[in-house]
C-alpha positions as CSV (number, residue, x, y, z in Angstrom):
1,M,1.3,-5.9,-22.1
2,D,-2.2,-5.3,-20.9
3,S,-3.0,-8.4,-18.9
4,V,-2.0,-12.0,-18.2
5,T,-3.7,-15.1,-16.9
6,F,-2.5,-17.7,-14.3
7,R,-2.5,-21.3,-13.4
8,R,-1.8,-23.2,-10.2
9,V,1.1,-25.7,-10.5
10,S,3.5,-27.6,-8.3
11,C,7.2,-26.7,-7.7
12,P,9.3,-29.4,-9.4
13,S,11.8,-29.2,-6.5
14,C,9.7,-29.2,-3.3
15,G,6.2,-29.9,-4.5
16,N,4.6,-26.8,-3.0
17,E,1.7,-25.3,-5.0
18,N,2.5,-22.1,-6.7
19,I,0.9,-19.7,-9.2
20,R,2.4,-19.6,-12.7
21,W,2.0,-16.7,-15.0
22,I,0.7,-18.2,-18.3
23,G,2.6,-16.9,-21.3
24,T,6.0,-15.3,-21.9
25,P,6.7,-12.8,-19.1
26,D,7.5,-9.8,-21.3
27,W,7.9,-7.6,-18.3
28,A,10.8,-9.7,-17.0
29,N,14.4,-8.9,-17.8
30,P,15.2,-11.4,-20.6
31,Q,19.0,-11.1,-20.1
32,A,18.6,-11.8,-16.4
33,L,16.3,-14.7,-16.9
34,Q,18.7,-16.1,-19.5
35,Q,21.4,-16.3,-16.7
36,Y,19.3,-19.0,-15.1
37,C,19.3,-21.0,-18.4
38,L,23.1,-21.3,-18.3
39,E,24.8,-24.2,-16.6
40,P,26.1,-23.3,-13.1
41,G,29.7,-23.2,-14.3
42,E,28.8,-20.7,-17.1
43,R,27.1,-18.2,-14.8
44,D,28.8,-14.8,-14.1
45,S,28.3,-14.1,-10.4
46,K,28.3,-10.3,-11.1
47,A,25.5,-10.7,-13.6
48,L,23.2,-13.0,-11.6
49,P,19.6,-11.7,-11.3
50,S,18.6,-9.7,-8.2
51,S,15.7,-10.8,-5.9
52,V,13.3,-8.8,-8.2
53,V,14.1,-11.1,-11.1
54,N,13.9,-14.1,-8.7
55,R,10.3,-13.2,-8.1
56,K,9.6,-12.7,-11.8
57,L,11.2,-16.0,-12.5
58,T,9.1,-17.6,-9.8
59,R,6.0,-16.2,-11.5
60,A,7.2,-17.3,-15.0
61,T,7.8,-20.9,-13.7
62,A,6.5,-23.1,-11.0
63,V,9.7,-23.0,-9.0
64,C,9.6,-21.6,-5.5
65,R,11.8,-18.6,-4.9
66,D,13.8,-20.5,-2.2
67,C,14.3,-23.4,-4.5
68,I,15.6,-21.4,-7.5
69,P,19.3,-21.6,-6.5
70,S,19.2,-25.4,-6.2
71,V,17.2,-26.1,-9.4
72,S,19.2,-27.0,-12.5
73,A,19.3,-24.8,-15.5
74,A,17.6,-27.5,-17.5
75,V,14.6,-27.5,-15.2
76,I,14.4,-23.7,-15.5
77,R,14.5,-23.9,-19.3
78,E,11.8,-26.6,-19.3
79,E,9.6,-24.5,-17.0
80,L,9.9,-21.4,-19.1
81,T,9.0,-23.5,-22.2
82,L,5.9,-24.9,-20.4
83,S,4.8,-21.4,-19.5
84,A,5.0,-20.3,-23.1
85,E,3.2,-23.4,-24.4
86,E,0.4,-23.0,-21.9
87,A,-0.3,-19.4,-23.1
88,T,-3.6,-20.6,-24.6
89,V,-4.8,-22.3,-21.4
90,E,-7.3,-20.3,-19.5
91,G,-6.2,-19.5,-16.0
92,E,-8.1,-21.0,-13.0
93,T,-9.9,-18.8,-10.6
94,M,-9.6,-20.7,-7.3
95,P,-9.8,-18.6,-4.1
96,G,-6.7,-16.5,-3.8
97,T,-5.8,-17.0,-7.5
98,P,-5.5,-13.9,-9.7
99,Q,-7.8,-13.6,-12.7
100,W,-5.6,-11.0,-14.4
101,A,-2.9,-8.4,-13.7
102,F,-2.6,-5.0,-15.4
103,E,0.8,-3.3,-15.5
104,T,1.2,0.4,-15.2
105,G,4.4,2.3,-15.9
106,N,5.5,2.6,-12.3
107,Q,4.6,1.8,-8.7
108,V,1.0,1.7,-7.7
109,R,0.6,3.7,-4.5
110,S,-3.1,4.1,-4.9
111,S,-6.1,2.1,-3.7
112,P,-8.4,1.3,-6.7
113,A,-12.0,2.4,-7.1
114,V,-14.7,0.3,-8.8
115,A,-17.7,1.6,-10.7
116,D,-19.9,0.1,-13.4
117,G,-17.5,-2.7,-14.3
118,I,-14.4,-0.4,-14.5
119,I,-11.4,-0.3,-12.1
120,Y,-9.8,3.1,-11.7
121,T,-6.3,3.4,-10.2
122,G,-3.4,5.9,-10.1
123,S,0.3,5.2,-10.5
124,T,3.5,7.0,-9.8
125,D,4.0,7.1,-13.6
126,W,1.8,10.3,-13.2
127,K,-1.3,8.6,-14.8
128,L,-4.8,7.6,-13.9
129,Y,-5.9,4.4,-15.5
130,A,-9.4,2.9,-16.3
131,V,-9.2,-0.9,-16.6
132,D,-12.0,-3.3,-17.6
133,A,-12.9,-5.3,-14.4
134,E,-13.6,-8.5,-16.4
135,S,-10.7,-8.7,-18.8
136,G,-8.0,-6.5,-17.1
137,R,-7.5,-4.5,-20.3
138,K,-7.0,-0.8,-20.4
139,R,-10.0,1.4,-21.3
140,W,-8.1,4.7,-21.2
141,E,-5.4,6.6,-19.3
142,F,-5.1,10.2,-18.2
143,A,-1.8,11.9,-17.6
144,T,-1.4,14.5,-14.7
145,G,1.7,16.6,-14.1
146,G,3.0,14.6,-11.1
147,R,3.1,11.3,-9.3
148,I,-0.3,10.0,-8.1
149,K,-0.4,8.7,-4.6
150,S,-4.0,9.6,-4.1
151,S,-6.8,7.1,-4.5
152,P,-9.6,8.0,-7.0
153,A,-13.2,8.6,-6.0
154,V,-16.0,8.0,-8.6
155,E,-19.3,9.8,-8.5
156,D,-22.0,10.6,-11.1
157,G,-19.9,9.7,-14.1
158,S,-16.7,11.5,-13.0
159,V,-13.5,10.3,-11.4
160,Y,-11.8,12.6,-8.9
161,I,-8.1,12.2,-8.2
162,G,-5.3,14.2,-6.5
163,S,-1.8,14.5,-7.9
164,N,1.7,15.6,-6.7
165,D,1.4,18.4,-9.3
166,E,-0.6,20.2,-6.6
167,H,-4.0,19.8,-8.4
168,V,-7.2,17.8,-8.0
169,Y,-8.6,16.6,-11.2
170,A,-12.1,15.7,-12.4
171,V,-12.1,13.2,-15.3
172,D,-14.9,11.8,-17.4
173,A,-15.3,8.2,-16.2
174,E,-16.3,7.0,-19.6
175,T,-13.8,8.8,-21.9
176,G,-10.9,9.8,-19.7
177,R,-11.2,13.5,-20.7
178,E,-10.4,16.2,-18.2
179,E,-13.4,18.1,-16.9
180,W,-11.6,20.5,-14.6
181,R,-8.6,20.9,-12.3
182,C,-8.2,22.8,-9.0
183,D,-5.0,24.1,-7.5
184,T,-4.6,22.8,-3.9
185,G,-1.4,24.7,-3.2
186,H,0.9,21.7,-2.5
187,W,1.3,18.0,-3.1
188,G,-1.9,16.1,-3.0
189,R,-1.3,12.6,-1.4
190,A,-4.6,12.6,0.3
191,S,-7.6,11.1,-1.4
192,P,-10.8,12.9,-2.3
193,V,-14.2,12.1,-0.9
194,V,-17.3,13.2,-2.7
195,D,-20.6,13.9,-0.9
196,D,-23.6,15.9,-2.0
197,G,-22.0,17.7,-4.9
198,T,-18.8,18.6,-3.0
199,V,-15.3,17.1,-3.3
200,Y,-13.4,17.1,0.1
201,I,-9.6,16.7,0.0
202,G,-6.7,17.6,2.2
203,S,-3.3,19.0,1.1
204,Y,0.3,19.3,2.2
205,D,-0.4,23.1,2.5
206,T,-2.3,22.1,5.7
207,N,-5.8,23.0,4.3
208,L,-8.9,20.9,4.0
209,Y,-10.6,21.9,0.7
210,A,-14.3,21.8,-0.2
211,I,-14.6,21.9,-4.0
212,D,-17.7,22.1,-6.2
213,S,-17.8,18.7,-8.0
214,A,-19.3,20.3,-11.1
215,T,-17.1,23.3,-11.6
216,G,-13.9,22.8,-9.6
217,S,-14.3,26.0,-7.7
218,V,-13.3,26.1,-4.1
219,R,-16.3,26.6,-1.8
220,W,-14.3,26.9,1.4
221,Q,-11.0,25.8,3.0
222,F,-10.1,25.0,6.6
223,D,-6.6,25.3,8.0
224,T,-5.8,22.2,10.0
225,Q,-2.4,23.5,11.2
226,G,-0.6,20.5,9.9
227,M,-0.1,18.6,6.6
228,V,-3.0,16.4,5.6
229,N,-1.8,13.0,4.5
230,C,-5.1,11.0,4.6
231,S,-8.6,11.1,3.3
232,P,-11.4,12.8,5.3
233,A,-14.7,11.1,6.2
234,V,-18.0,12.7,5.6
235,V,-21.0,11.6,7.7
236,A,-24.3,13.4,8.4
237,G,-23.1,16.9,7.3
238,T,-19.8,16.7,9.2
239,V,-16.3,16.2,7.7
240,Y,-13.8,14.4,9.9
241,V,-10.1,14.8,9.1
242,A,-6.8,13.8,10.8
243,T,-3.6,15.8,10.3
244,D,0.2,16.0,11.0
245,G,-0.8,18.7,13.4
246,R,-1.6,16.0,16.0
247,R,-5.3,16.7,15.9
248,L,-8.5,15.1,14.7
249,Y,-11.1,17.7,13.5
250,A,-14.8,17.7,13.0
251,V,-15.8,20.4,10.5
252,D,-19.2,21.5,9.2
253,A,-19.5,20.2,5.6
254,G,-21.5,23.2,4.4
255,S,-19.6,26.1,5.9
256,G,-16.2,24.8,6.9
257,R,-16.6,25.9,10.5
258,E,-14.9,23.9,13.1
259,Q,-17.2,21.9,15.4
260,W,-14.5,20.3,17.6
261,Q,-10.9,19.2,17.7
262,F,-9.3,16.3,19.5
263,Y,-5.6,16.6,20.4
264,T,-3.6,13.3,20.4
265,G,0.0,14.7,20.8
266,E,0.9,12.3,17.9
267,K,0.9,12.9,14.1
268,M,-2.1,11.4,12.4
269,R,-1.9,9.9,8.9
270,S,-4.7,7.4,9.2
271,S,-8.0,8.3,7.6
272,P,-10.9,8.5,10.1
273,T,-13.6,5.8,10.1
274,V,-17.1,6.7,11.4
275,A,-19.5,4.1,12.7
276,D,-22.4,4.2,15.1
277,G,-21.6,7.6,16.5
278,T,-17.9,7.0,17.0
279,V,-14.8,8.2,15.0
280,Y,-11.9,5.7,14.9
281,A,-8.5,7.0,13.8
282,G,-4.9,5.8,14.3
283,S,-1.7,7.8,15.0
284,N,2.0,7.7,14.3
285,G,2.4,6.8,18.0
286,G,0.7,3.5,17.4
287,T,-2.5,4.3,19.1
288,L,-6.0,3.6,17.8
289,Y,-8.4,6.2,19.2
290,A,-12.2,6.0,19.5
291,V,-13.8,9.5,19.8
292,D,-17.4,10.5,20.2
293,A,-18.5,11.8,16.8
294,T,-20.7,14.5,18.3
295,T,-18.6,15.9,21.2
296,G,-15.1,14.9,20.3
297,E,-14.6,13.3,23.7
298,E,-12.3,10.2,23.9
299,R,-14.1,6.9,24.5
300,W,-11.1,4.6,24.6
301,Q,-7.7,4.0,23.0
302,F,-5.8,0.9,22.0
303,G,-2.0,0.7,21.7
304,T,0.0,-1.1,19.1
305,D,3.8,-1.4,18.7
306,G,4.0,0.6,15.4
307,W,2.5,3.5,13.5
308,I,-1.0,3.1,12.3
309,K,-1.0,4.5,8.7
310,G,-4.1,2.9,7.2
311,S,-7.7,3.6,8.1
312,S,-9.7,1.0,10.1
313,V,-12.8,-0.9,9.1
314,V,-15.8,-1.6,11.5
315,I,-17.8,-4.8,11.0
316,N,-20.0,-6.6,13.5
317,E,-19.1,-4.2,16.3
318,T,-15.4,-5.0,15.8
319,V,-12.7,-2.6,14.6
320,F,-10.0,-4.0,12.3
321,A,-6.8,-2.0,12.0
322,G,-3.3,-2.7,10.7
323,S,0.0,-1.4,12.3
324,L,3.6,-1.0,11.2
325,D,4.4,-3.6,13.9
326,G,3.2,-6.0,11.1
327,T,0.0,-7.0,12.8
328,L,-3.7,-6.9,11.9
329,Y,-5.8,-6.3,15.1
330,A,-9.4,-7.0,15.8
331,V,-10.7,-4.8,18.6
332,D,-14.1,-4.5,20.3
333,A,-15.7,-1.3,19.0
334,A,-17.4,-0.6,22.3
335,D,-14.5,-0.7,24.8
336,G,-11.3,-1.3,22.8
337,R,-10.7,-4.9,24.1
338,E,-8.6,-7.0,21.7
339,H,-10.3,-10.0,20.2
340,W,-7.5,-11.4,18.2
341,R,-4.4,-10.4,16.2
342,F,-2.9,-11.8,13.0
343,E,0.8,-11.3,12.2
344,T,2.3,-10.8,8.8
345,N,6.0,-10.9,7.9
346,D,6.5,-7.2,7.6
347,R,4.8,-3.8,8.3
348,I,1.2,-3.1,7.4
349,R,0.5,0.3,5.9
350,S,-2.6,-0.8,4.0
351,A,-6.1,-0.3,5.4
352,P,-8.0,-3.5,5.8
353,V,-11.3,-4.1,4.0
354,A,-14.0,-6.7,4.9
355,A,-16.5,-8.7,2.9
356,D,-18.4,-12.0,3.3
357,G,-16.7,-13.0,6.5
358,T,-13.2,-12.2,5.4
359,V,-10.8,-9.3,6.2
360,Y,-8.3,-8.5,3.4
361,V,-5.1,-6.6,4.1
362,G,-1.9,-6.0,2.3
363,S,1.6,-6.0,3.8
364,L,5.1,-4.8,3.0
365,D,6.0,-8.5,2.8
366,H,4.4,-8.3,-0.7
367,N,1.4,-10.4,0.2
368,L,-2.3,-9.8,0.2
369,Y,-3.9,-11.7,3.1
370,A,-7.4,-13.1,3.4
371,V,-8.2,-13.6,7.2
372,D,-11.3,-15.1,8.7
373,I,-13.2,-12.3,10.3
374,A,-14.3,-14.3,13.4
375,T,-11.2,-16.3,14.3
376,G,-8.3,-14.4,12.8
377,R,-7.1,-17.4,10.9
378,E,-5.5,-17.0,7.5
379,R,-7.6,-18.4,4.6
380,W,-5.1,-17.7,1.8
381,R,-2.5,-15.2,0.7
382,F,-1.3,-14.0,-2.7
383,E,2.2,-12.7,-3.2
384,T,2.8,-9.8,-5.6
385,G,6.2,-8.7,-6.9
386,H,6.7,-5.9,-4.3
387,Q,5.2,-4.1,-1.3
388,I,1.4,-3.5,-0.9
389,R,1.0,-0.1,0.7
390,Y,-2.6,0.8,-0.1
391,S,-5.8,-0.9,0.6
392,P,-7.6,-3.4,-1.6
393,V,-11.2,-3.1,-2.7
394,V,-13.8,-5.9,-3.0
395,D,-16.4,-6.1,-5.8
396,D,-18.3,-9.0,-7.5
397,N,-16.3,-11.8,-5.9
398,F,-12.9,-10.3,-6.7
399,V,-10.4,-8.4,-4.7
400,Y,-8.5,-5.6,-6.5
401,V,-5.2,-4.4,-5.2
402,G,-2.2,-2.5,-6.5
403,S,1.5,-3.2,-5.7
404,L,4.8,-1.4,-5.8
405,D,5.7,-3.9,-8.6
406,G,3.6,-1.6,-10.8
407,S,0.6,-3.9,-11.3
408,L,-3.0,-3.9,-10.4
409,Y,-4.3,-7.4,-9.6
410,A,-7.8,-9.0,-9.7
411,I,-7.9,-11.9,-7.2
412,K,-10.6,-14.4,-6.6
413,Q,-12.4,-13.4,-3.4
414,A,-14.2,-16.4,-2.0
415,G,-12.3,-18.8,0.3
416,P,-12.8,-22.0,2.3
417,S,-14.3,-21.7,5.7
418,A,-12.0,-21.3,8.7
419,E,-12.7,-24.9,9.8
420,E,-11.2,-26.2,6.6
421,E,-8.0,-24.3,7.0
422,V,-5.1,-25.1,9.4
423,K,-3.5,-21.6,9.8
424,R,-1.6,-19.6,12.3
425,V,-3.0,-17.0,14.7
426,I,-0.6,-15.0,16.8
427,P,-1.7,-15.0,20.5
428,T,-2.4,-11.7,22.2
429,T,0.7,-12.1,24.3
430,G,2.9,-12.6,21.2
431,T,6.0,-10.5,20.6
432,T,6.3,-7.8,17.9
433,L,7.7,-8.5,14.5
434,F,10.8,-6.3,14.7
435,D,13.8,-6.4,17.0
436,S,14.5,-3.6,19.5
437,S,17.3,-2.1,17.5
438,E,15.1,-1.4,14.5
439,E,12.3,-0.1,16.7
440,Q,14.8,2.2,18.4
441,A,16.0,3.4,15.0
442,S,12.4,4.2,14.0
443,E,12.0,6.2,17.2
444,A,15.3,8.1,16.5
445,I,14.2,9.0,13.0
446,E,10.8,10.2,14.2
447,T,12.3,12.2,17.0
448,A,14.7,13.9,14.6
449,S,11.8,14.7,12.2
450,E,9.7,16.3,15.0
451,S,12.6,18.4,16.1
452,N,13.2,19.6,12.5
453,E,16.8,18.5,12.8
454,P,18.5,16.5,10.0
455,V,19.4,12.9,10.7
456,S,23.1,12.0,10.2
457,Q,23.7,9.3,7.7
458,G,26.4,7.1,6.3
459,I,25.0,4.4,4.1
460,G,27.0,3.3,1.1
461,T,25.6,1.5,-2.0
462,V,27.2,-0.3,-4.9
463,S,25.4,1.7,-7.7
464,E,22.6,4.1,-8.6
465,P,23.3,6.7,-5.8
466,H,20.7,9.1,-7.0
467,G,17.5,7.0,-6.6
468,A,16.1,3.8,-5.3
469,S,18.4,1.0,-6.4
470,E,17.4,-2.3,-7.9
471,E,15.8,-4.5,-5.2
472,G,18.2,-7.0,-3.7
473,E,21.3,-5.0,-4.6
474,T,24.1,-5.3,-2.1
475,T,24.5,-2.3,0.2
476,W,26.2,-1.6,3.5
477,C,26.0,0.8,6.4
478,G,28.7,3.4,6.2
479,S,28.5,3.9,10.0
480,C,28.7,0.4,11.4
481,G,29.5,-1.6,8.3
482,R,26.5,-3.9,8.5
483,E,25.6,-5.5,5.1
484,L,22.1,-4.6,3.8
485,S,20.5,-6.4,0.9
486,S,16.8,-5.4,1.1
487,D,15.5,-2.2,-0.4
488,T,12.7,-2.2,2.1
489,V,15.1,-1.1,4.9
490,A,15.0,2.7,5.3
491,F,17.6,2.7,8.0
492,C,20.2,0.4,9.4
493,P,18.7,-1.9,12.0
494,E,22.1,-2.1,13.7
495,C,22.9,1.5,14.4
496,G,19.8,3.4,13.2
497,T,21.5,5.3,10.4
498,Q,19.0,6.4,7.8
499,R,19.5,5.1,4.3
500,R,16.5,5.8,2.2
501,C,13.2,7.8,2.2
502,R,10.8,5.8,4.3
503,E,8.0,6.5,1.8
504,C,9.4,6.1,-1.8
505,G,12.9,4.6,-1.2
506,F,14.8,7.5,-2.6
507,D,18.5,7.0,-1.9
508,F,20.2,9.6,0.3
509,T,23.8,8.3,0.0
510,D,25.0,11.2,-2.2
511,R,24.0,13.7,0.5
512,D,25.9,14.9,3.5
513,E,22.8,14.7,5.7
514,V,19.3,13.4,5.4
515,P,16.9,16.2,4.4
516,N,13.8,17.1,6.4
517,Y,11.7,16.3,3.4
518,C,12.4,13.8,0.6
519,P,13.2,15.7,-2.7
520,S,11.4,12.9,-4.6
521,C,8.1,12.4,-2.9
522,G,7.9,15.1,-0.3
523,E,7.6,12.7,2.6
524,E,8.8,14.2,5.9
525,Q,11.9,12.4,7.2
């Protein structure tokens, strides 16, 4: 399947407006969907679909996810039939409605790039894809030797991308043919930035590389004394890069010589943003720093209740940043005062982007949110089939975003004005999203990581002990016995026992202890 279209319809149970995928959902599990077409007495409880299939069924019908258990099998069959019959109906493109979805072979942990009517995105199926922006159909695909968690950069007819096979690639933007590859010595989760004929990219080998964009030869490399998990920023001949070495660096773009360094005492996995002579960068300690771009001196800092993993965006003298406390913050760029905050239903790892009076941000609650830039009120949201971990991109009235459900989405950008919407804004005195037990568990895991000591574990699972299990599968904590049903929980919120890799969900239940680094994605635990 290359792409599908959509239509807004009402749930036959509660009347809420939903988005239905038009056509037969060939990516859904037919056997699992069939379970819903049986009468209740005929259903086998052990074979009932998981929450993953619940979402897919919601997309294939008009039934809300919460209404599915109470809706009769006859209604489900009718909804599936209507979906197939409406396959020839052109999907609507109201604000917040997807125009198309393109399915890759695995999770999309890459922010898309747009150039000349083509969307480029990476996937953990090891491939870089070129997708037509108008139709959502694949132009070409390019296979690397490892998972792609790096976001592509497009410049002068070439696409540059990092891969976990320890290489950076240059690929012809039109044909998808490889132009060159460069060995970076370790996993490449950081994303490249291209400026004045040079590709700048960080690596897990602690180096920042400057690579000739035409030949792939290394011009210089700079040791940051810590793994580089984020993209650099290049402004006026200076490269700014943040690292796990708890420092923010300014490096001369031409020579690779250090200009200054700013020590935070906290790991930094947030890509720096430079605006009006100030560098803004977040840390794993939950702090957003504002640093003078010329001298490296701190101007102010703003604290949140969770790690800041995504970069910030600066619009109209306001800095917008998301946090793992589940909140999008709007902060005054001059002094760090909070203007407003908007709370989602789970952690925010995605970097926000802004366009035409709206801030867009993805959340681990599976939704892409459109938030009024002035008031912090929600304009609309679109739910994907899994977590959104990387930032969207806006181009030609559409927002493009990837999801861990494996799809790249094109969503109508424009929305109603803030005055036309009755939405929620969390006051600045609001509480954090997570309870104290889960926050304490996060701190325990981070402390153990920093001390290089393994974290004890005792989580049991019903099946699939060697990798991430099917979402919604019943699991339990082997230490305290608490039942766990969500695959987004990396550790038990009751006792803090680690269960899965915090980055990729790899299951550690067959190991005596949690490793310092995930054997699947390399994420430090």
